[in-house]
C-alpha angles and dihedrals in degrees: 000000000000121000092251091051090048089052092049091047091051092047093051091045088052093050092046090051091051088047089057093042090052091049090054090046094052101031106023141163080063136151126239090244091053090049091052090049093050099042099038089232120139116259092243090052091050091047093051095047094043089054088055091050091049090050091053087049092231088118131046133200124228133170097230094120122121116238119234092198102302132061118327109264115241108244126216129215138166119272096232096167104071105035124078139189126196119217124192128195110199105206133171097255100028152356115253113201129186133184112207140177118243089273086061091245107153114246100169137006136197132191118200124187119233118229117238097252128027141183121208089255097049089047093052091047090051092049092049093047091049092051091048085055089058091048090063089064095052097080107177096344119121116240111222097186150315125254125198126198107197129185118236130022115348132178103210093187094058093032092232131138098223098187131357102186099187091052093036092227129137138196101002111174093217098162094049094049097045095045088051093050099041103025093222133104117284129198126192131188140158108283099242093047089050086050091051091051091050089050089050095053103030111006141053092312096065112134092004115127099200126023142136127228114204123195118199115184129101085344135009123244140153134219111207122206113194119181089348092303130106111252112216103168126231094294100026094258099111113134100034088142090148089073099050111111116252101164120015089201091050129113124295115270127216088252089063097251127110129245098010114165088244092057088055106040112020121103095262090050091054091048093048092050092051092047092049093050093049091048087052088059103267113151114229142161086231089076092054092047091058095039090243092301097126091188090071093059113121134176088255093056089050088055093048089053092048088055089057090053099258108167097210091051091048091050095048093049091044092053092048089050091051094049089046088052090056091051092047093046088054091053090047093050091046102045105015096218123192091229143007115216118196126208139162137072097293091054087066092069084093122203094349086074104017098052094056090040093055090044089055093046090050090054099045110027117091091216134048100243122182112239118201134166122241119276096198091083128211092332093056095116093045090051086049088055090051088051090056087064094044091050089057089052101041104028107024094155088065095045 
């Protein structure tokens, strides 16, 4: 056999092994015969590859099968107890880390505060130190990989964070540095796209062909799933919904343009609007909550004031919701998704923001599209980062 043929054979063998592994992940416990039927692989091929998976301990045998007259079939399932993946969510204020099993069930978490100013080197050192902190919890478990969800522009093929605007960092070779340090595979992706992938595998996007995950926090971004696959765009910037123009006369955005969605609905925009109105003389509980130090106002404090019936807080959140509704309606009219999934801190403002947002979507979208919030919780992006690693193991042909 020539070298090229050997390479092709090894590649097909690897794909077939992943095909079987994914079948066990989604359908297990499952018998070898059932796997052969579902994958169209020959029974001897399935037997050989399953033997390799049993040897690697990724798969376990059990005798849970139901007999149809003959001997009980031996069933196969994933060995979720001894393998781990680490997922990292790189936020503006902190690093959120999770250690999960291969079903993305969270076993350990770690929250690390970000210092106020960072160089690329101090950032990488903090990231490495934090991952070492998670390693200490692994005991005898085998680590399969590390996934990183990073805000800003990311090149997932090169494994580089091209530009993280909120940290003011550029061209950080995250994959190279982490693989050098830990000697295991590392995947990196934009944080919202990672979150969308996590929703697709383990959250409110399971089984849905086409949906959009929108994260509204310090910034605004979207992760787009088309035909069950993550859509990145030709230069990995798909989903930058925060920098679509909603009001040409609107406030200046961090990107330099005016009236971007982000400049109207993100956490800092809600804070700035409340500060401006109070400075212009509006009376509000918000001012009392921060003891008249307007620099202490946050989106969360605006929400707390709204819960107490404060009119300004209710107005500010309502306006943010309406602008967000316009942005979402634009996405619905462009891509016609089956669902919108909302995540991020601002989405926690409840009906003060969600009700006017949904009303605006109803008015402006051509299709009635269900809108839900993420069910993966505050570690949604970190679980999405874990999913980046799992996708390489279970679905390498789509990676």
